LUMLUM-642420 format. One record per residue (C-alpha): residue number from 1; x, y, z; residue in one letter. Coordinates in Angstrom, 1 decimal, always signed. Layout:
<rs>
R   doro       px       py       pz   drenvex
R    NUM        X        Y        Z         A
...
</rs>
This chain:
<rs>
R   doro       px       py       pz   drenvex
R      1    -35.1    -19.4    -31.0         X
R      2    -32.3    -16.8    -30.9         X
R      3    -29.4    -17.4    -28.7         X
R      4    -29.3    -15.0    -25.8         X
R      5    -25.8    -13.0    -25.6         X
R      6    -24.8    -10.0    -23.9         X
R      7    -21.5     -8.8    -25.2         X
R      8    -19.6     -8.6    -28.5         X
R      9    -15.8     -9.8    -28.3         X
R     10    -13.6     -9.6    -31.4         X
R     11    -16.6     -8.9    -33.4         X
R     12    -18.5    -12.0    -32.3         X
R     13    -21.4    -12.3    -29.9         X
R     14    -21.0    -14.0    -26.4         X
R     15    -22.8    -14.4    -23.2         X
R     16    -20.7    -13.1    -20.5         X
R     17    -20.5    -14.1    -16.8         X
R     18    -18.3    -12.6    -14.1         X
R     19    -17.6    -14.1    -10.7         X
R     20    -16.0    -12.3     -7.8         X
R     21    -13.5    -14.6     -6.1         X
R     22    -12.7    -12.3     -2.9         X
R     23     -9.9     -9.9     -2.4         X
R     24     -6.0    -10.3     -2.8         X
R     25     -3.3     -9.7     -0.1         X
R     26     -3.4     -6.0     -1.3         X
R     27     -7.3     -5.9     -0.6         X
R     28     -7.9     -5.6     -4.3         X
R     29    -10.8     -7.6     -5.7         X
R     30    -10.3    -10.7     -7.8         X
R     31    -12.7    -11.2    -10.6         X
R     32    -13.0    -13.9    -13.2         X
R     33    -14.8    -13.6    -16.5         X
R     34    -16.3    -16.4    -18.4         X
R     35    -17.4    -16.3    -22.0         X
R     36    -19.9    -18.6    -23.7         X
R     37    -21.7    -19.0    -26.9         X
R     38    -24.8    -19.0    -24.9         X
R     39    -25.9    -18.3    -21.4         X
R     40    -26.0    -22.0    -20.6         X
R     41    -22.4    -22.4    -22.2         X
R     42    -21.0    -19.6    -19.9         X
R     43    -23.0    -21.0    -16.9         X
R     44    -21.3    -24.4    -17.6         X
R     45    -17.8    -23.0    -17.9         X
R     46    -18.4    -21.1    -14.6         X
R     47    -19.6    -24.5    -12.9         X
R     48    -16.7    -26.3    -14.1         X
R     49    -14.3    -23.8    -12.6         X
R     50    -16.2    -23.8     -9.2         X
R     51    -16.1    -27.7     -9.2         X
R     52    -12.4    -27.3     -9.7         X
R     53    -12.1    -25.0     -6.8         X
R     54    -14.3    -27.2     -4.6         X
R     55    -11.9    -30.3     -5.4         X
R     56     -8.8    -28.2     -4.2         X
R     57     -7.6    -27.0     -7.4         X
R     58     -5.2    -24.0     -7.5         X
R     59     -7.0    -20.6     -8.5         X
R     60     -4.7    -20.2    -11.5         X
R     61     -4.9    -23.8    -12.7         X
R     62     -6.7    -22.9    -15.9         X
R     63     -3.6    -20.9    -17.2         X
R     64     -1.0    -23.9    -16.5         X
R     65     +0.1    -26.0    -19.4         X
R     66     +1.5    -29.5    -19.0         X
R     67     +4.8    -28.3    -20.5         X
R     68     +5.7    -25.4    -18.5         X
R     69     +4.6    -27.0    -15.1         X
R     70     +6.6    -30.1    -16.0         X
R     71     +9.8    -28.1    -16.7         X
R     72     +9.5    -26.2    -13.3         X
R     73     +8.7    -29.5    -11.6         X
R     74    +11.9    -31.2    -13.2         X
R     75    +14.3    -28.3    -12.6         X
R     76    +13.2    -26.7     -9.3         X
R     77    +12.0    -29.8     -7.5         X
R     78    +13.3    -33.1     -8.7         X
R     79    +17.0    -32.0     -9.7         X
R     80    +18.2    -31.7     -6.3         X
R     81    +16.5    -34.9     -4.8         X
R     82    +17.9    -37.5     -7.4         X
R     83    +21.3    -38.7     -8.4         X
R     84    +22.7    -36.7    -11.3         X
R     85    +22.6    -39.7    -13.6         X
R     86    +19.0    -40.1    -12.7         X
R     87    +18.3    -36.4    -13.5         X
R     88    +20.2    -36.8    -16.8         X
R     89    +17.9    -39.5    -17.7         X
R     90    +14.7    -37.6    -16.7         X
R     91    +15.9    -34.6    -18.5         X
R     92    +16.6    -36.5    -21.6         X
R     93    +12.8    -38.0    -21.6         X
R     94    +11.6    -34.4    -20.9         X
R     95    +13.7    -32.8    -23.7         X
R     96    +13.1    -35.3    -26.4         X
R     97     +9.4    -36.6    -25.7         X
R     98     +7.8    -33.7    -23.9         X
R     99     +9.3    -30.3    -24.7         X
R    100     +8.5    -30.9    -28.6         X
R    101     +5.6    -32.9    -28.2         X
R    102     +1.7    -31.9    -28.7         X
R    103     +1.3    -32.4    -25.1         X
R    104     +3.6    -29.4    -24.2         X
R    105     +1.1    -26.6    -25.0         X
R    106     -2.1    -28.5    -23.6         X
R    107     -3.5    -26.8    -20.3         X
R    108     -3.7    -29.1    -17.5         X
R    109     -7.5    -28.4    -16.9         X
R    110     -8.1    -29.5    -20.6         X
R    111     -5.9    -32.4    -20.5         X
R    112     -7.6    -35.9    -21.2         X
R    113     -6.2    -39.3    -21.1         X
R    114     -7.2    -39.7    -24.6         X
R    115     -4.6    -37.0    -25.4         X
R    116     -1.8    -38.9    -23.9         X
R    117     -3.1    -42.4    -25.4         X
R    118     -3.1    -40.7    -28.9         X
R    119     +0.5    -39.4    -28.2         X
R    120     +1.7    -42.8    -27.1         X
R    121     +0.2    -44.5    -30.2         X
R    122     +1.9    -41.9    -32.4         X
R    123     +5.3    -42.3    -31.0         X
R    124     +4.8    -46.3    -31.4         X
R    125     +3.7    -46.0    -35.1         X
R    126     +6.7    -43.9    -35.7         X
R    127     +9.0    -46.6    -34.6         X
R    128     +9.7    -45.9    -30.8         X
R    129     +9.9    -48.9    -28.8         X
R    130     +7.6    -49.9    -25.9         X
R    131    +10.5    -49.3    -23.2         X
R    132    +10.7    -45.7    -24.3         X
R    133     +7.1    -45.2    -24.0         X
R    134     +7.1    -46.8    -20.7         X
R    135     +9.8    -44.5    -19.5         X
R    136     +7.9    -41.5    -20.7         X
R    137     +4.8    -42.8    -19.0         X
R    138     +6.8    -43.5    -15.7         X
R    139     +8.0    -39.7    -15.5         X
R    140     +4.5    -38.3    -16.6         X
R    141     +3.0    -40.6    -13.8         X
R    142     +5.4    -38.9    -11.1         X
R    143     +4.8    -35.6    -12.6         X
R    144     +0.9    -35.9    -12.2         X
R    145     +1.0    -37.1     -8.7         X
R    146     +2.7    -33.8     -8.1         X
R    147     +0.1    -31.9     -9.9         X
R    148     -2.3    -33.5     -7.7         X
R    149     -0.5    -32.6     -4.4         X
R    150     -0.4    -29.1     -5.8         X
R    151     -4.0    -28.8     -6.5         X
R    152     -3.5    -28.5    -10.2         X
R    153     -5.4    -31.5    -11.3         X
R    154     -7.6    -34.1     -9.6         X
R    155     -6.5    -37.6    -11.1         X
R    156     -3.4    -39.2    -12.5         X
R    157     -4.1    -39.9    -16.0         X
R    158     -1.2    -42.8    -16.2         X
R    159     -2.7    -44.8    -13.2         X
R    160     -5.3    -47.5    -13.7         X
R    161     -6.8    -48.6    -17.2         X
R    162     -7.3    -45.2    -18.7         X
R    163     -4.1    -45.6    -20.8         X
R    164     -2.5    -48.5    -22.6         X
R    165     +1.2    -48.7    -23.6         X
R    166     +1.3    -49.9    -27.1         X
R    167     +3.3    -53.2    -27.4         X
R    168     +4.7    -55.1    -30.4         X
R    169     +3.2    -58.7    -31.2         X
R    170     +6.8    -59.7    -32.2         X
R    171     +8.2    -62.3    -30.1         X
R    172    +11.8    -61.0    -30.8         X
R    173    +11.2    -57.6    -29.8         X
R    174     +9.4    -58.4    -26.6         X
R    175    +12.2    -60.8    -25.3         X
R    176    +14.8    -59.5    -23.4         X
R    177    +18.4    -59.8    -24.7         X
R    178    +20.0    -63.1    -23.2         X
R    179    +23.4    -62.7    -21.3         X
R    180    +26.2    -64.0    -23.4         X
R    181    +28.9    -65.9    -21.0         X
R    182    +32.4    -66.4    -22.1         X
R    183    +33.2    -69.9    -22.8         X
R    184    +36.4    -71.5    -21.1         X
R    185    +38.2    -71.0    -24.3         X
R    186    +37.2    -67.4    -24.7         X
R    187    +38.4    -66.7    -21.0         X
R    188    +41.7    -68.1    -21.6         X
R    189    +42.0    -65.8    -24.8         X
R    190    +40.9    -62.9    -22.8         X
R    191    +43.3    -63.5    -20.0         X
R    192    +46.4    -64.0    -22.5         X
R    193    +45.4    -60.8    -24.5         X
R    194    +45.7    -58.5    -21.3         X
R    195    +49.0    -59.9    -19.9         X
R    196    +51.0    -57.2    -20.8         X
R    197    +48.5    -54.4    -20.2         X
R    198    +48.7    -51.6    -17.7         X
R    199    +45.3    -52.6    -16.4         X
R    200    +45.7    -56.2    -16.4         X
R    201    +44.8    -56.4    -12.5         X
R    202    +41.5    -54.4    -13.3         X
R    203    +40.6    -56.6    -16.3         X
R    204    +41.3    -59.9    -14.5         X
R    205    +39.3    -58.7    -11.2         X
R    206    +36.4    -57.8    -13.4         X
R    207    +36.5    -61.0    -15.2         X
R    208    +36.5    -62.9    -11.6         X
R    209    +33.9    -61.0    -10.3         X
R    210    +31.4    -59.8    -12.9         X
R    211    +31.3    -56.2    -11.7         X
R    212    +29.7    -53.3    -13.5         X
R    213    +31.9    -50.9    -15.2         X
R    214    +31.3    -48.1    -12.7         X
R    215    +31.6    -50.3     -9.9         X
R    216    +34.9    -51.6    -10.4         X
R    217    +36.2    -48.2    -11.6         X
R    218    +34.9    -47.0     -8.0         X
R    219    +36.8    -49.6     -6.0         X
R    220    +39.6    -48.4     -3.5         X
R    221    +42.4    -50.5     -2.1         X
R    222    +40.3    -50.1     +1.3         X
R    223    +37.5    -52.1     -0.3         X
R    224    +39.7    -55.2     -0.8         X
R    225    +40.1    -57.8     +1.9         X
R    226    +43.2    -59.7     +0.8         X
R    227    +42.7    -62.0     +3.9         X
R    228    +39.3    -63.4     +3.1         X
R    229    +39.4    -62.9     -0.8         X
R    230    +36.5    -60.4     -0.9         X
R    231    +35.7    -56.9     -1.9         X
R    232    +33.1    -54.4     -1.0         X
R    233    +31.1    -52.5     -3.3         X
R    234    +30.3    -49.1     -1.9         X
R    235    +30.3    -46.6     -4.7         X
R    236    +30.3    -46.3     -8.6         X
R    237    +32.0    -43.9    -11.1         X
R    238    +29.5    -42.5    -13.5         X
R    239    +29.9    -40.5    -16.4         X
R    240    +27.0    -37.9    -16.6         X
R    241    +26.1    -34.6    -18.4         X
R    242    +25.7    -32.0    -15.6         X
R    243    +22.8    -29.3    -16.7         X
R    244    +23.2    -25.8    -15.3         X
R    245    +20.7    -23.5    -17.3         X
R    246    +21.5    -23.9    -20.8         X
R    247    +25.1    -25.3    -20.3         X
R    248    +25.6    -29.0    -20.6         X
R    249    +29.1    -30.3    -19.3         X
R    250    +30.0    -33.8    -19.1         X
R    251    +31.8    -34.9    -15.9         X
R    252    +32.9    -38.3    -14.1         X
R    253    +31.5    -38.5    -10.8         X
R    254    +31.4    -40.8     -7.7         X
R    255    +28.1    -41.8     -6.6         X
R    256    +26.4    -44.7     -4.6         X
R    257    +25.7    -47.9     -6.6         X
R    258    +22.5    -48.3     -8.5         X
R    259    +20.3    -50.1     -5.8         X
R    260    +20.5    -50.9     -2.0         X
R    261    +21.3    -54.5     -2.8         X
R    262    +24.2    -53.2     -5.2         X
R    263    +25.8    -52.3     -2.0         X
R    264    +27.4    -55.8     -1.2         X
R    265    +30.4    -57.9     -0.5         X
R    266    +31.5    -60.6     -2.9         X
R    267    +34.5    -62.9     -3.3         X
R    268    +36.9    -62.8     -5.8         X
R    269    +39.6    -65.8     -7.0         X
R    270    +42.4    -66.5     -4.6         X
R    271    +44.9    -66.6     -7.6         X
R    272    +44.3    -62.9     -8.2         X
R    273    +46.0    -61.9     -5.0         X
R    274    +49.5    -61.7     -6.2         X
R    275    +48.4    -59.7     -9.1         X
R    276    +46.4    -57.2     -7.2         X
R    277    +49.3    -56.8     -4.8         X
R    278    +51.7    -56.3     -7.7         X
R    279    +49.4    -53.5     -9.1         X
R    280    +49.3    -51.8     -5.9         X
R    281    +53.0    -52.0     -5.5         X
R    282    +53.3    -50.3     -9.1         X
R    283    +50.9    -47.7     -8.2         X
R    284    +53.0    -46.7     -5.1         X
R    285    +56.0    -46.6     -7.3         X
R    286    +54.5    -44.4     -9.9         X
R    287    +53.4    -42.0     -7.2         X
R    288    +56.6    -41.8     -5.7         X
R    289    +58.2    -40.7     -8.9         X
R    290    +55.7    -37.8     -9.4         X
R    291    +56.9    -36.5     -6.0         X
R    292    +59.8    -34.2     -7.0         X
R    293    +62.6    -33.7     -4.4         X
R    294    +62.9    -30.3     -2.7         X
R    295    +65.6    -28.2     -4.6         X
R    296    +68.0    -26.9     -1.7         X
</rs>
């Protein structure tokens, strides 16, 4: 039995269906055309589109690709709602693992969980670690939630058991690195090595408190309670790449600590008080030297 068609497109026979979607804000008719290899094929495509509209999908969702929507979401919505260091990390994941990936040109309406699973497997087989894939999955999970809110898709492919993150069977690879603690002898060697260093107070304070690098660089004298031998962690200095269009510039910025629990008050050894006071006095002297007297 011959397949019923009603039009020729690019030299091939198709069955064409047209649907009237109403009128736009200017009063012009909005029409959409569906082509199929047969009448049933065209009707199936029409029904799929109607199902999408009934599920709340955007009228133009069939033109949207994962890559271009992800880029808009990241740079227009996320950029101004997270710390610069967080955005730098997100942008890196997007640039390295989405922008040049086989997922980028895939239309959101045609995306399947199998596409994502295949890409994760390919990354793992090419030597990428499980943690890298988990970071990518975390970003995509947030992105798909946005797509659902905007009506572009109806489910989040990264939630549930649809996708499995590949993991190595190697015990050594899955095991987190142990923290190496200085022995007493090593601590003494370190203390002796910094005795004549200009930043001796900073090094010894870090040794006595275990602060992160950005936290100790973000300390101000007002954060230190000499009477009670405590200091308050309120901020951190972070080196980040700020991205404006195609320009990427490295800056040192001040931001809040990594988590809410990172904002804390901790003790420091009492024997550091004279060292800190001496360093504070040296700072004041250096600042006074920079002030040039007024020439009469």
